[in-house]
N, CA, C and O of each residue as an XYZ file, in Angstrom:
896
protein
N       6.300      6.682     19.051
C       5.470      5.858     18.072
C       6.315      4.821     17.405
O       5.898      4.257     16.393
N       7.544      4.527     17.951
C       8.408      3.587     17.380
C       8.174      2.248     18.064
O       7.983      2.265     19.280
N       8.169      1.131     17.435
C       8.084     -0.159     18.069
C       9.177     -1.077     17.488
O       9.789     -0.814     16.452
N       9.379     -2.223     18.274
C      10.413     -3.124     17.820
C      10.012     -3.729     16.518
O       8.810     -3.741     16.251
N      10.908     -4.256     15.637
C      10.614     -4.736     14.444
C      11.210     -6.204     14.220
O      11.529     -6.611     13.103
N      11.325     -6.925     15.338
C      11.862     -8.225     15.263
C      10.902     -9.326     15.119
O      11.298    -10.411     14.692
N       9.656     -9.137     15.444
C       8.601    -10.196     15.311
C       8.342    -10.453     13.852
O       8.487     -9.563     13.014
N       7.957    -11.675     13.550
C       7.433    -11.908     12.106
C       6.255    -12.747     12.139
O       5.997    -13.564     13.024
N       5.508    -12.474     11.043
C       4.315    -13.421     10.806
C       4.721    -14.888     10.763
O       5.827    -15.203     10.326
N       3.939    -15.699     11.161
C       4.142    -17.171     11.077
C       3.440    -17.707      9.848
O       2.400    -17.184      9.447
N       4.053    -18.852      9.182
C       3.499    -19.331      8.047
C       1.983    -19.721      7.993
O       1.376    -19.832      6.927
N       1.455    -19.907      9.146
C      -0.023    -20.321      9.209
C      -0.892    -19.176      9.201
O      -2.103    -19.389      9.135
N      -0.409    -17.831      9.266
C      -1.148    -16.671      9.242
C      -1.610    -16.551      7.696
O      -0.850    -16.789      6.757
N      -2.870    -16.176      7.567
C      -3.303    -15.938      6.217
C      -2.621    -14.912      5.404
O      -2.569    -15.001      4.177
N      -2.090    -13.922      6.083
C      -1.327    -12.787      5.499
C       0.110    -13.129      5.153
O       0.802    -12.366      4.480
N       0.544    -14.281      5.621
C       1.988    -14.541      5.529
C       2.554    -14.545      4.074
O       3.617    -13.969      3.845
N       1.888    -15.160      3.122
C       2.506    -15.334      1.909
C       2.545    -13.985      1.173
O       3.436    -13.847      0.334
N       1.714    -13.005      1.378
C       1.635    -11.796      0.671
C       2.793    -10.983      1.027
O       3.133    -10.095      0.246
N       3.501    -11.192      2.207
C       4.700    -10.476      2.630
C       5.896    -11.133      2.717
O       6.916    -10.493      2.969
N       5.925    -12.447      2.527
C       7.136    -13.381      2.805
C       8.222    -13.125      1.841
O       9.383    -13.417      2.128
N       7.864    -12.530      0.581
C       8.995    -12.451     -0.419
C       9.738    -11.217     -0.206
O      10.776    -11.023     -0.839
N       9.252    -10.282      0.714
C       9.964     -8.959      0.867
C      11.103     -9.123      1.951
O      11.083     -8.684      3.101
N      12.088     -9.843      1.338
C      13.329    -10.098      2.093
C      14.393     -8.955      1.774
O      14.268     -8.221      0.794
N      15.390     -8.865      2.624
C      16.455     -8.000      2.226
C      16.970     -8.081      0.723
O      17.217     -7.067      0.072
N      17.108     -9.355      0.234
C      17.519     -9.624     -1.066
C      16.591     -9.071     -2.079
O      17.001     -8.470     -3.072
N      15.308     -9.281     -1.819
C      14.200     -8.760     -2.861
C      14.226     -7.239     -2.800
O      14.248     -6.559     -3.826
N      14.224     -6.729     -1.592
C      14.138     -5.231     -1.417
C      15.264     -4.596     -2.101
O      15.036     -3.499     -2.611
N      16.510     -5.119     -2.207
C      17.594     -4.687     -2.897
C      17.333     -4.536     -4.335
O      17.949     -3.688     -4.981
N      16.470     -5.296     -4.869
C      16.206     -5.183     -6.406
C      14.808     -4.651     -6.611
O      14.389     -4.633     -7.768
N      14.054     -4.227     -5.661
C      12.679     -3.877     -5.771
C      12.575     -2.722     -6.719
O      11.808     -2.791     -7.678
N      13.327     -1.642     -6.490
C      13.213     -0.403     -7.238
C      13.388     -0.694     -8.738
O      12.482     -0.362     -9.503
N      14.412     -1.249     -9.171
C      14.564     -1.402    -10.630
C      13.582     -2.416    -11.152
O      13.060     -2.213    -12.248
N      13.287     -3.498    -10.451
C      12.493     -4.555    -11.003
C      11.004     -4.224    -10.916
O      10.326     -4.320    -11.940
N      10.454     -3.845     -9.772
C       9.094     -3.595     -9.733
C       8.684     -2.125    -10.151
O       7.735     -1.932    -10.911
N       9.428     -1.117     -9.630
C       9.138      0.173     -9.935
C       9.660      0.636    -11.324
O       9.070      1.481    -11.998
N      10.812      0.018    -11.701
C      11.210      0.398    -13.118
C      10.717     -0.357    -14.114
O      10.487      0.226    -15.173
N      10.459     -1.703    -14.028
C      10.035     -2.506    -15.072
C       8.547     -3.012    -15.053
O       7.774     -2.831    -15.994
N       8.239     -3.631    -13.945
C       6.868     -4.175    -13.869
C       5.773     -3.132    -13.867
O       4.752     -3.331    -14.526
N       5.938     -2.027    -13.156
C       4.953     -0.991    -13.194
C       4.725     -0.497    -14.507
O       3.579     -0.297    -14.908
N       5.757     -0.281    -15.227
C       5.620      0.417    -16.582
C       5.261     -0.607    -17.657
O       4.372     -0.333    -18.464
N       5.881     -1.723    -17.705
C       5.795     -2.609    -18.801
C       4.703     -3.721    -18.673
O       4.125     -4.130    -19.680
N       4.430     -4.199    -17.439
C       3.519     -5.139    -17.060
C       2.109     -4.619    -16.780
O       1.100     -4.916    -17.419
N       2.194     -3.768    -15.688
C       0.858     -3.344    -15.196
C       0.465     -1.984    -16.018
O      -0.684     -1.540    -16.010
N       1.426     -1.439    -16.651
C       1.190     -0.343    -17.543
C       0.700      0.974    -16.754
O      -0.109      1.783    -17.208
N       1.273      1.044    -15.602
C       1.059      2.248    -14.673
C       2.489      2.744    -14.239
O       3.078      2.219    -13.294
N       2.953      3.650    -14.881
C       4.425      4.176    -14.494
C       4.474      4.520    -13.044
O       3.474      4.893    -12.431
N       5.571      4.397    -12.543
C       5.770      4.775    -11.141
C       5.537      6.252    -10.878
O       5.182      6.682     -9.781
N       5.746      6.972    -11.901
C       5.466      8.432    -11.829
C       3.989      8.744    -11.563
O       3.716      9.746    -10.901
N       3.034      7.964    -12.027
C       1.698      8.184    -11.716
C       1.467      7.903    -10.159
O       0.746      8.673     -9.525
N       1.986      6.963     -9.624
C       1.865      6.766     -8.233
C       2.554      7.837     -7.413
O       2.043      8.263     -6.376
N       3.646      8.246     -7.851
C       4.368      9.319     -7.188
C       3.438     10.602     -7.144
O       3.431     11.334     -6.154
N       2.700     10.829     -8.195
C       1.759     11.959     -8.304
C       0.765     11.927     -7.149
O       0.408     12.996     -6.652
N       0.294     10.763     -6.690
C      -0.570     10.717     -5.492
C       0.058     11.276     -4.271
O      -0.577     11.984     -3.489
N       1.374     10.944     -4.096
C       2.094     11.578     -2.991
C       2.122     13.015     -3.181
O       1.765     13.753     -2.263
N       2.534     13.497     -4.349
C       2.633     14.903     -4.498
C       1.326     15.636     -4.235
O       1.399     16.788     -3.806
N       0.156     15.089     -4.446
C      -1.197     15.669     -4.440
C      -1.704     15.512     -2.905
O      -2.459     16.377     -2.462
N      -1.329     14.494     -2.138
C      -2.072     14.070     -1.007
C      -1.356     13.901      0.296
O      -1.929     14.013      1.379
N      -0.043     13.617      0.152
C       0.859     13.381      1.438
C       1.202     14.830      2.062
O       1.825     15.723      1.488
N       0.722     14.862      3.214
C       1.032     16.195      3.892
C       1.003     16.117      5.516
O       0.479     15.165      6.094
N       1.553     17.098      6.132
C       1.372     17.090      7.532
C       1.951     15.817      8.218
O       3.059     15.388      7.899
N       1.232     15.268      9.097
C       1.697     13.983      9.792
C       1.141     12.850      8.831
O      -0.059     12.772      8.565
N       1.988     12.076      8.384
C       1.712     11.061      7.382
C       2.065      9.773      7.733
O       3.195      9.545      8.164
N       1.068      8.722      7.576
C       1.358      7.365      7.747
C       1.501      6.617      6.456
O       0.609      6.631      5.608
N       2.694      5.926      6.301
C       2.923      5.175      5.000
C       2.726      3.732      5.358
O       3.484      3.175      6.153
N       1.693      3.100      4.769
C       1.438      1.744      5.038
C       1.960      0.925      3.876
O       1.637      1.165      2.713
N       2.801     -0.078      4.242
C       3.334     -0.876      3.155
C       4.439     -0.053      2.453
O       4.386      0.062      1.228
N       5.447      0.533      3.167
C       6.316      1.554      2.483
C       7.321      0.986      1.486
O       8.011      1.740      0.800
N       7.406     -0.350      1.404
C       8.396     -0.898      0.488
C       9.790     -0.471      0.850
O      10.272     -0.679      1.964
N      10.459      0.171     -0.188
C      11.849      0.553      0.064
C      11.794      2.041      0.565
O      12.850      2.592      0.877
N      10.707      2.648      0.643
C      10.643      4.179      0.956
C      10.882      5.089     -0.201
O      11.247      6.257     -0.067
N      10.643      4.462     -1.420
C      11.060      5.248     -2.664
C      10.148      6.488     -2.794
O      10.645      7.584     -3.052
N       8.793      6.323     -2.613
C       7.896      7.433     -2.886
C       8.155      8.619     -1.924
O       8.195      9.773     -2.352
N       8.326      8.324     -0.660
C       8.538      9.405      0.172
C       9.980     10.072     -0.002
O      10.193     11.261      0.239
N      10.879      9.226     -0.418
C      12.208      9.737     -0.750
C      12.166     10.695     -1.905
O      12.902     11.681     -1.892
N      11.289     10.445     -2.973
C      11.280     11.206     -4.151
C      10.268     12.295     -4.029
O      10.281     13.197     -4.867
N       9.340     12.294     -3.005
C       8.344     13.320     -3.004
C       8.958     14.618     -2.862
O       9.824     14.828     -2.012
N       8.487     15.603     -3.762
C       9.155     16.946     -3.808
C       8.938     17.728     -2.592
O       9.832     18.450     -2.150
N       7.733     17.617     -1.999
C       7.458     18.206     -0.682
C       6.930     17.240      0.322
O       5.734     17.146      0.598
N       7.964     16.464      0.900
C       7.597     15.466      1.933
C       6.875     15.909      3.136
O       6.999     17.071      3.522
N       6.167     15.106      3.727
C       5.367     15.426      4.859
C       6.322     15.959      6.052
O       7.533     15.736      6.059
N       5.745     16.582      6.912
C       6.545     17.072      8.057
C       6.963     16.031      9.052
O       8.005     16.124      9.702
N       6.066     14.981      9.154
C       6.317     13.999     10.210
C       5.876     12.655      9.440
O       4.828     12.652      8.794
N       6.641     11.590      9.515
C       6.308     10.381      8.880
C       6.422      9.172      9.803
O       7.364      8.991     10.574
N       5.387      8.371      9.655
C       5.363      7.014     10.309
C       5.256      5.876      9.330
O       4.431      5.921      8.418
N       6.054      4.877      9.493
C       5.942      3.800      8.574
C       5.215      2.673      9.392
O       5.312      2.532     10.611
N       4.456      1.875      8.524
C       3.607      0.758      9.083
C       3.750     -0.377      8.085
O       3.582     -0.227      6.875
N       4.081     -1.549      8.685
C       4.158     -2.726      7.807
C       4.198     -3.905      8.867
O       4.650     -3.756     10.002
N       3.679     -5.087      8.379
C       3.825     -6.258      9.176
C       5.204     -6.969      9.122
O       5.521     -7.783      9.989
N       6.028     -6.639      8.071
C       7.210     -7.244      7.777
C       8.472     -6.279      8.306
O       8.665     -5.163      7.823
N       9.247     -6.813      9.289
C      10.374     -6.035      9.860
C      11.354     -5.760      8.817
O      11.950     -4.688      8.924
N      11.671     -6.595      7.723
C      12.585     -6.184      6.783
C      12.236     -4.968      5.987
O      13.103     -4.164      5.645
N      10.977     -4.830      5.691
C      10.396     -3.675      4.936
C      10.636     -2.538      5.859
O      11.194     -1.551      5.381
N      10.330     -2.531      6.994
C      10.279     -1.344      7.956
C      11.883     -0.964      8.224
O      12.221      0.206      8.401
N      12.721     -1.933      8.234
C      14.096     -1.637      8.331
C      14.725     -0.901      7.084
O      15.436      0.099      7.187
N      14.402     -1.476      5.958
C      14.804     -0.838      4.717
C      14.320      0.463      4.495
O      15.086      1.350      4.118
N      12.997      0.687      4.713
C      12.492      2.031      4.470
C      12.845      3.104      5.428
O      12.956      4.280      5.083
N      13.019      2.675      6.642
C      13.390      3.609      7.739
C      14.919      3.971      7.522
O      15.321      5.096      7.821
N      15.674      3.114      7.056
C      17.167      3.474      6.698
C      17.105      4.547      5.542
O      17.686      5.627      5.649
N      16.433      4.220      4.527
C      16.341      5.201      3.378
C      15.944      6.611      3.777
O      16.468      7.622      3.309
N      14.856      6.592      4.790
C      14.273      7.856      5.137
C      14.756      8.343      6.456
O      14.088      9.089      7.171
N      15.929      7.900      6.751
C      16.516      8.328      8.120
C      16.571      9.794      8.333
O      16.503     10.283      9.461
N      16.694     10.496      7.249
C      16.855     12.146      7.414
C      15.486     12.575      7.922
O      15.440     13.700      8.419
N      14.462     11.924      7.881
C      13.131     12.372      8.302
C      12.763     11.809      9.633
O      11.660     12.039     10.129
N      13.762     10.997     10.281
C      13.510     10.458     11.469
C      12.113      9.841     11.617
O      11.360     10.199     12.523
N      11.772      8.888     10.691
C      10.380      8.355     10.787
C      10.146      7.513     12.040
O      11.054      6.893     12.593
N       8.770      7.528     12.490
C       8.356      6.572     13.332
C       8.195      5.232     12.694
O       7.999      5.190     11.480
N       8.256      4.176     13.367
C       8.074      2.773     12.880
C       7.144      1.939     13.708
O       7.340      1.795     14.915
N       6.101      1.370     13.059
C       5.140      0.589     13.715
C       4.809     -0.695     13.025
O       4.371     -0.673     11.875
N       4.996     -1.802     13.669
C       4.628     -3.045     12.999
C       3.171     -3.367     13.365
O       2.792     -3.339     14.536
N       2.423     -3.649     12.414
C       1.013     -4.064     12.581
C       0.507     -4.946     11.350
O       0.996     -4.839     10.225
N      -0.446     -5.764     11.653
C      -1.216     -6.444     10.604
C      -2.477     -5.663     10.245
O      -3.381     -5.472     11.058
N      -2.494     -5.201      8.928
C      -3.583     -4.342      8.544
C      -5.111     -4.851      8.745
O      -6.105     -4.139      8.885
N      -5.044     -6.225      8.723
C      -6.341     -6.863      8.832
C      -6.990     -6.916     10.275
O      -8.118     -7.338     10.529
N      -6.087     -6.421     11.153
C      -6.526     -6.270     12.578
C      -6.557     -4.825     13.053
O      -5.966     -3.979     12.381
N      -7.173     -4.498     14.112
C      -7.198     -3.239     14.661
C      -5.768     -2.731     14.888
O      -4.877     -3.461     15.322
N      -5.592     -1.392     14.558
C      -4.084     -0.908     14.605
C      -3.904     -0.048     15.951
O      -4.664      0.885     16.213
N      -2.941     -0.394     16.703
C      -2.750      0.307     17.941
C      -2.002      1.508     17.796
O      -0.875      1.587     18.285
N      -2.616      2.624     17.057
C      -2.115      3.929     17.013
C      -3.219      4.853     17.431
O      -4.406      4.532     17.367
N      -2.762      6.068     17.882
C      -3.788      6.965     18.391
C      -4.793      7.611     17.330
O      -4.327      8.176     16.340
N      -5.934      7.543     17.502
C      -6.937      7.904     16.541
C      -6.747      9.460     16.255
O      -6.290     10.240     17.091
N      -7.140      9.804     15.009
C      -7.114     11.319     14.705
C      -5.741     11.884     14.644
O      -5.541     13.064     14.930
N      -4.779     11.070     14.275
C      -3.375     11.504     14.415
C      -2.768     11.954     13.095
O      -1.803     12.719     13.106
N      -3.327     11.482     11.888
C      -2.730     11.645     10.682
C      -3.478     12.561      9.690
O      -4.706     12.530      9.620
N      -2.737     13.361      8.936
C      -3.319     14.222      7.905
C      -3.370     13.397      6.566
O      -4.158     13.786      5.703
N      -2.624     12.333      6.335
C      -2.626     11.502      5.012
C      -2.207     10.119      5.492
O      -1.466      9.968      6.463
N      -2.706      9.123      4.781
C      -2.358      7.709      4.856
C      -2.084      7.207      3.531
O      -2.970      7.379      2.694
N      -0.951      6.579      3.160
C      -0.700      5.993      1.950
C      -0.894      4.456      1.966
O      -0.459      3.803      2.914
N      -1.508      3.899      0.983
C      -1.650      2.449      0.930
C      -1.357      1.937     -0.482
O      -2.240      1.518     -1.230
N      -0.011      1.999     -0.809
C       0.338      1.771     -2.168
C       0.763      0.323     -2.464
O       1.680     -0.231     -1.857
N       0.063     -0.232     -3.401
C       0.363     -1.533     -3.881
C       0.318     -2.528     -2.724
O       1.179     -3.394     -2.568
N      -0.787     -2.349     -1.881
C      -0.822     -3.169     -0.609
C      -2.021     -4.179     -0.823
O      -1.868     -5.395     -0.702
N      -3.179     -3.606     -1.136
C      -4.531     -4.487     -1.081
C      -4.311     -5.691     -1.958
O      -4.761     -6.764     -1.557
N      -3.660     -5.641     -3.129
C      -3.684     -6.829     -3.938
C      -2.713     -7.840     -3.400
O      -2.611     -8.919     -3.985
N      -1.956     -7.570     -2.281
C      -1.129     -8.609     -1.593
C      -1.836     -9.253     -0.459
O      -1.331    -10.248      0.060
N      -3.027     -8.746     -0.005
C      -3.669     -9.226      1.034
C      -4.544    -10.410      0.792
O      -5.036    -10.460     -0.335
N      -4.823    -11.327      1.581
C      -5.701    -12.570      1.234
C      -7.188    -12.147      1.435
O      -7.571    -11.227      2.158
N      -7.944    -12.954      0.694
C      -9.401    -12.830      0.804
C     -10.076    -11.964     -0.267
O      -9.356    -11.386     -1.081
N     -11.388    -11.837     -0.323
C     -11.988    -10.967     -1.308
C     -11.749     -9.484     -0.996
O     -11.436     -9.112      0.135
N     -11.891     -8.719     -1.947
C     -11.662     -7.316     -1.809
C     -12.713     -6.757     -0.876
O     -12.382     -5.883     -0.075
N     -13.980     -7.209     -0.926
C     -15.001     -6.728      0.100
C     -14.562     -7.075      1.464
O     -14.771     -6.262      2.364
N     -13.960     -8.227      1.720
C     -13.646     -8.675      3.014
C     -12.296     -7.853      3.561
O     -12.212     -7.431      4.714
N     -11.400     -7.716      2.692
C     -10.069     -7.117      3.051
C     -10.295     -5.585      3.072
O      -9.414     -4.896      3.587
N     -11.356     -5.013      2.578
C     -11.552     -3.605      2.821
C     -11.841     -3.164      4.304
O     -12.082     -2.005      4.642
N     -11.785     -4.199      5.098
C     -11.715     -3.911      6.580
C     -10.528     -3.078      6.865
O     -10.529     -2.324      7.837
N      -9.475     -3.178      6.038
C      -8.301     -2.168      6.063
C      -8.638     -0.833      6.158
O      -8.004     -0.077      6.894
N      -9.682     -0.425      5.411
C     -10.110      1.052      5.436
C     -10.821      1.251      6.820
O     -10.622      2.299      7.433
N     -11.601      0.331      7.307
C     -12.140      0.542      8.684
C     -11.100      0.662      9.740
O     -11.291      1.357     10.738
N      -9.997     -0.006      9.536
C      -8.864      0.031     10.553
C      -8.049      1.429     10.445
O      -7.499      1.969     11.404
N      -8.061      1.891      9.202
C      -7.150      3.060      8.967
C      -7.929      4.367      9.210
O      -7.399      5.313      9.792
N      -9.225      4.407      8.745
C      -9.989      5.629      8.829
C     -10.022      6.305     10.142
O      -9.958      7.534     10.166
N     -10.120      5.593     11.292
C     -10.067      6.326     12.589
C      -8.817      7.111     12.915
O      -8.782      7.970     13.796
N      -7.729      6.745     12.105
C      -6.368      7.310     12.444
C      -6.290      8.700     11.737
O      -5.410      9.511     12.027
N      -7.216      8.930     10.827
C      -7.167     10.250     10.112
C      -7.840     11.382     10.865
O      -8.825     11.206     11.581
N      -7.244     12.572     10.661
C      -7.916     13.740     11.156
C      -9.000     14.086     10.277
O      -8.937     13.706      9.108
N     -10.062     14.806     10.710
C     -11.116     15.263      9.863
C     -10.497     16.003      8.610
O      -9.597     16.837      8.706
N     -11.059     15.619      7.474
C     -10.478     16.191      6.186
C      -9.245     15.476      5.659
O      -8.768     15.753      4.558
N      -8.769     14.609      6.414
C      -7.400     13.832      5.837
C      -7.713     12.881      4.875
O      -8.884     12.529      4.733
N      -6.784     12.402      4.172
C      -6.781     11.668      2.939
C      -6.188     10.342      3.110
O      -5.103     10.265      3.685
N      -6.794      9.251      2.665
C      -6.263      7.906      2.455
C      -6.088      7.746      0.968
O      -7.060      7.967      0.247
N      -4.906      7.373      0.430
C      -4.759      7.270     -0.973
C      -3.813      6.075     -1.175
O      -3.104      5.643     -0.265
N      -3.842      5.546     -2.466
C      -2.989      4.546     -2.828
C      -3.250      3.912     -4.212
O      -3.862      4.525     -5.086
N      -2.781      2.703     -4.375
C      -2.975      2.078     -5.684
C      -3.016      0.548     -5.523
O      -2.372     -0.016     -4.638
N      -3.783     -0.100     -6.396
C      -3.834     -1.625     -6.190
C      -4.015     -2.118     -7.617
O      -4.667     -1.493     -8.452
N      -3.408     -3.264     -7.848
C      -3.694     -4.003     -9.141
C      -4.956     -4.846     -9.106
O      -5.081     -5.741     -8.270
N      -5.871     -4.577     -9.983
C      -7.208     -5.274    -10.040
C      -7.187     -6.434    -11.095
O      -6.373     -6.476    -12.018
N      -8.171     -7.381    -10.865
C      -8.314     -8.286    -11.860
C      -9.517     -7.976    -12.812
O      -9.516     -8.370    -13.978
N     -10.502     -7.282    -12.289
C     -11.728     -6.976    -12.990
C     -11.964     -5.462    -13.099
O     -11.614     -4.646    -12.246
N     -12.579     -5.192    -14.216
C     -12.984     -3.768    -14.361
C     -11.805     -2.922    -14.841
O     -11.967     -1.705    -14.924
N     -10.629     -3.473    -15.165
C      -9.553     -2.749    -15.764
C      -8.890     -3.526    -16.917
O      -8.959     -4.755    -16.909
N      -8.293     -2.920    -17.842
C      -7.698     -3.642    -18.918
C      -6.449     -4.412    -18.609
O      -5.616     -3.939    -17.836
N      -6.277     -5.640    -19.212
C      -5.160     -6.448    -18.903
C      -4.571     -6.749    -20.325
O      -5.231     -6.567    -21.347
N      -3.370     -7.192    -20.322
C      -2.647     -7.770    -21.589
C      -2.460     -9.236    -21.147
O      -2.676     -9.622    -19.998
N      -2.010    -10.072    -22.230
C      -1.623    -11.432    -21.854
C      -0.564    -11.597    -20.845
O      -0.560    -12.514    -20.024
N       0.376    -10.638    -20.935
C       1.392    -10.736    -19.928
C       1.029    -10.275    -18.516
O       1.576    -10.776    -17.533
N       0.154     -9.368    -18.428
C      -0.308     -8.967    -17.149
C      -1.212    -10.049    -16.361
O      -1.188    -10.237    -15.145
N      -2.008    -10.717    -17.303
C      -2.904    -11.713    -16.776
C      -2.077    -12.909    -16.404
O      -2.370    -13.552    -15.396
N      -1.009    -13.259    -17.201
C      -0.221    -14.415    -16.914
C       0.551    -14.223    -15.630
O       0.597    -15.134    -14.803
N       1.145    -13.090    -15.440
C       1.916    -12.740    -14.123
C       0.998    -12.650    -12.978
O       1.398    -13.044    -11.882
N      -0.251    -12.149    -13.116
C      -1.265    -12.143    -12.080
C      -1.609    -13.456    -11.549
O      -1.686    -13.673    -10.339
N      -1.835    -14.416    -12.537
C      -2.295    -15.789    -12.304
C      -0.991    -16.449    -11.478
O      -1.134    -17.085    -10.433
N       0.174    -16.219    -12.056
C       1.358    -16.842    -11.362
C       1.523    -16.409     -9.830
O       1.756    -17.229     -8.942
N       1.387    -15.132     -9.628
C       1.535    -14.514     -8.329
C       0.408    -14.905     -7.383
O       0.658    -15.064     -6.189
N      -0.847    -15.069     -7.875
C      -1.884    -15.496     -7.112
C      -1.681    -17.063     -6.740
O      -1.985    -17.413     -5.600
N      -1.219    -17.942     -7.587
C      -0.964    -19.214     -7.342
C       0.089    -19.333     -6.092
O      -0.050    -20.117     -5.153
N       1.036    -18.519     -6.236
C       2.051    -18.436     -5.091
C       1.655    -17.908     -3.800
O       2.240    -18.143     -2.743
N       0.643    -17.192     -3.944
C       0.007    -16.479     -2.644
C       0.687    -15.067     -2.495
O       0.456    -14.402     -1.485
N       1.467    -14.627     -3.419
C       2.008    -13.257     -3.198
C       0.997    -12.257     -3.370
O       0.902    -11.282     -2.624
N       0.129    -12.517     -4.483
C      -1.049    -11.749     -4.640
C      -2.197    -12.430     -4.188
O      -2.207    -13.660     -4.249
N      -3.306    -11.724     -3.679
C      -4.623    -12.207     -3.492
C      -5.653    -11.531     -4.040
O      -6.655    -11.214     -3.399
N      -5.450    -11.249     -5.356
C      -6.457    -10.328     -6.042
C      -7.150    -10.978     -7.230
O      -7.565    -10.264     -8.142
N      -7.286    -12.234     -7.262
C      -7.896    -12.813     -8.388
C      -9.369    -12.381     -8.587
O      -9.823    -12.333     -9.730
N     -10.086    -12.083     -7.577
C     -11.473    -11.585     -7.638
C     -11.611    -10.070     -7.407
O     -12.741     -9.587     -7.343
N     -10.457     -9.251     -7.272
C     -10.629     -7.935     -6.937
C     -11.077     -7.202     -8.247
O     -10.524     -7.411     -9.327
N     -12.113     -6.331     -8.078
C     -12.561     -5.515     -9.185
C     -12.857     -4.169     -8.935
O     -13.051     -3.795     -7.778
N     -12.918     -3.342     -9.954
C     -13.067     -1.915     -9.805
C     -14.446     -1.539     -9.076
O     -14.463     -0.600     -8.279
N     -15.503     -2.218     -9.332
C     -16.740     -1.837     -8.742
C     -16.730     -2.091     -7.192
O     -17.330     -1.331     -6.432
N     -16.071     -3.121     -6.777
C     -16.064     -3.365     -5.321
C     -15.153     -2.321     -4.625
O     -15.424     -1.852     -3.519
N     -14.095     -2.001     -5.321
C     -13.214     -0.882     -4.675
C     -14.047      0.440     -4.591
O     -14.073      1.116     -3.562
N     -14.672      0.744     -5.644
C     -15.605      1.988     -5.602
C     -16.555      1.947     -4.421
O     -16.710      2.927     -3.693
N     -17.213      0.754     -4.237
C     -18.246      0.658     -3.183
C     -17.609      0.720     -1.894
O     -18.161      1.333     -0.980
N     -16.336      0.059     -1.704
C     -15.671      0.169     -0.409
C     -15.251      1.509      0.022
O     -15.209      1.838      1.207
N     -14.921      2.332     -1.030
C     -14.535      3.727     -0.624
C     -15.764      4.665     -0.386
O     -15.777      5.491      0.527
N     -16.816      4.484     -1.280
C     -17.997      5.246     -1.152
C     -18.764      5.107      0.151
O     -19.280      6.081      0.699
N     -18.830      3.816      0.655
C     -19.515      3.546      1.925
C     -18.827      4.015      3.187
O     -19.393      4.052      4.280
N     -17.494      4.394      2.960
C     -16.722      4.663      4.158
C     -16.165      6.164      4.281
O     -15.795      6.652      5.348
N     -16.157      6.755      3.185
C     -15.544      8.219      3.160
C     -16.520      9.209      2.474
O     -17.351      8.902      1.619
N     -16.301     10.387      2.956
C     -17.171     11.532      2.420
C     -17.060     11.803      1.073
O     -18.054     12.062      0.395
N     -15.711     11.759      0.529
C     -15.428     11.980     -0.758
C     -14.390     10.923     -1.266
O     -13.540     10.469     -0.500
N     -14.481     10.550     -2.554
C     -13.506      9.650     -3.024
C     -13.366      9.752     -4.555
O     -14.290     10.147     -5.266
N     -12.166      9.378     -5.024
C     -11.861      9.461     -6.479
C     -11.145      8.227     -6.891
O     -10.262      7.791     -6.153
N     -11.450      7.613     -8.024
C     -10.710      6.352     -8.472
C     -10.240      6.633     -9.988
O     -11.079      7.064    -10.779
N      -9.027      6.417    -10.374
C      -8.677      6.624    -11.674
C      -7.888      5.323    -12.102
O      -7.039      4.856    -11.342
N      -8.153      4.777    -13.245
C      -7.613      3.550    -13.671
C      -6.355      4.060    -14.736
O      -6.456      4.933    -15.599
N      -5.312      3.355    -14.449
C      -4.106      3.476    -15.341
C      -3.690      2.001    -15.654
O      -3.372      1.260    -14.724
N      -3.687      1.586    -16.881
C      -3.268      0.282    -17.231
C      -4.235     -0.781    -16.260
O      -5.454     -0.643    -16.163
N      -3.563     -1.709    -15.665
C      -4.262     -2.599    -14.787
C      -4.439     -2.180    -13.329
O      -4.892     -2.963    -12.495
N      -4.087     -0.974    -13.048
C      -3.963     -0.337    -11.755
C      -5.034      0.621    -11.376
O      -5.345      1.449    -12.232
N      -5.657      0.642    -10.211
C      -6.618      1.612     -9.780
C      -5.778      2.498     -8.830
O      -5.158      2.057     -7.862
N      -5.826      3.802     -9.212
C      -5.221      4.908     -8.254
C      -6.420      5.482     -7.554
O      -7.402      5.818     -8.217
N      -6.390      5.614     -6.216
C      -7.580      6.036     -5.430
C      -7.060      7.054     -4.425
O      -5.902      7.123     -4.015
N      -8.105      7.852     -4.079
C      -7.960      8.848     -2.970
C      -9.270      8.933     -2.294
O     -10.273      8.822     -2.999
N      -9.397      9.116     -1.020
C     -10.629      9.248     -0.352
C     -10.407     10.182      0.938
O      -9.408     10.044      1.645
N     -11.334     11.077      1.183
C     -11.184     12.017      2.245
C     -12.114     11.756      3.430
O     -13.312     11.562      3.226
N     -11.592     11.745      4.674
C     -12.344     11.466      5.885
C     -13.467     12.604      6.006
O     -14.250     12.600      6.956
C-alpha cells in the first residue's frame, strides 16, 4: 500500500495553492504555530478537542488523510493497529511517516478531489482533519471527497475530522481577518463554507453523523 512520494501538484492544478505552503520549513514549525497557537487563540478550538476525535473513533485499520506532521496519531493514547497516510503533498507524507515510523505506516499519494486508488472496504476509520477548508470550490462541490472516501470504509466504519467554516459558526475579528487573508492567498478555500452545507453533505451520504461546533471549527464524525 506504499507508493512513491516524489510527484508534486503543478501550479495550474486547482488544488495546488491549498497544499503548496506545506514545505519542510513550514512543517518544522507547524505544531507550535498551528496546533499550539492558531487552534487555541484564533480558531478557538484547542488541539485537544481534535485529538479527542482520534481517541473516540480511530481504530483497527486507519487511513489518515492530510496527516500534517503526524501529531494526532503520535499522541493518540490507543493508536490504530494499522495506519495508512494519504496526502497529495510528498513533503507531508515524508514528515508524517518519519514521525510515525514506529507504526510502519503505509503511504499513499492522491488528490482527494479525484477517485482514490485504494482497495474498497479496507478501513475501520478515516480521519480528515483540517483538510476541507484547504480545498478549492464550494463546500457542496468539494464534498465529493466524502464520495471518494466512503467506499474505502468497512461497514460501520467512521470518517471523522474537523474543518474551519465561514458561516454558521462564531467568529472574532481576528479569525475573520486571518480567514480572509488565507482565502486571498489560496491557502484556504472556505469563504463560502457553512455549517448547514456540511450537515447536508454528511446526512445524504452516511447512515449516522454528528457535528459539534467549537469556536470557528466544526468537528464531525459519520458512520458508514
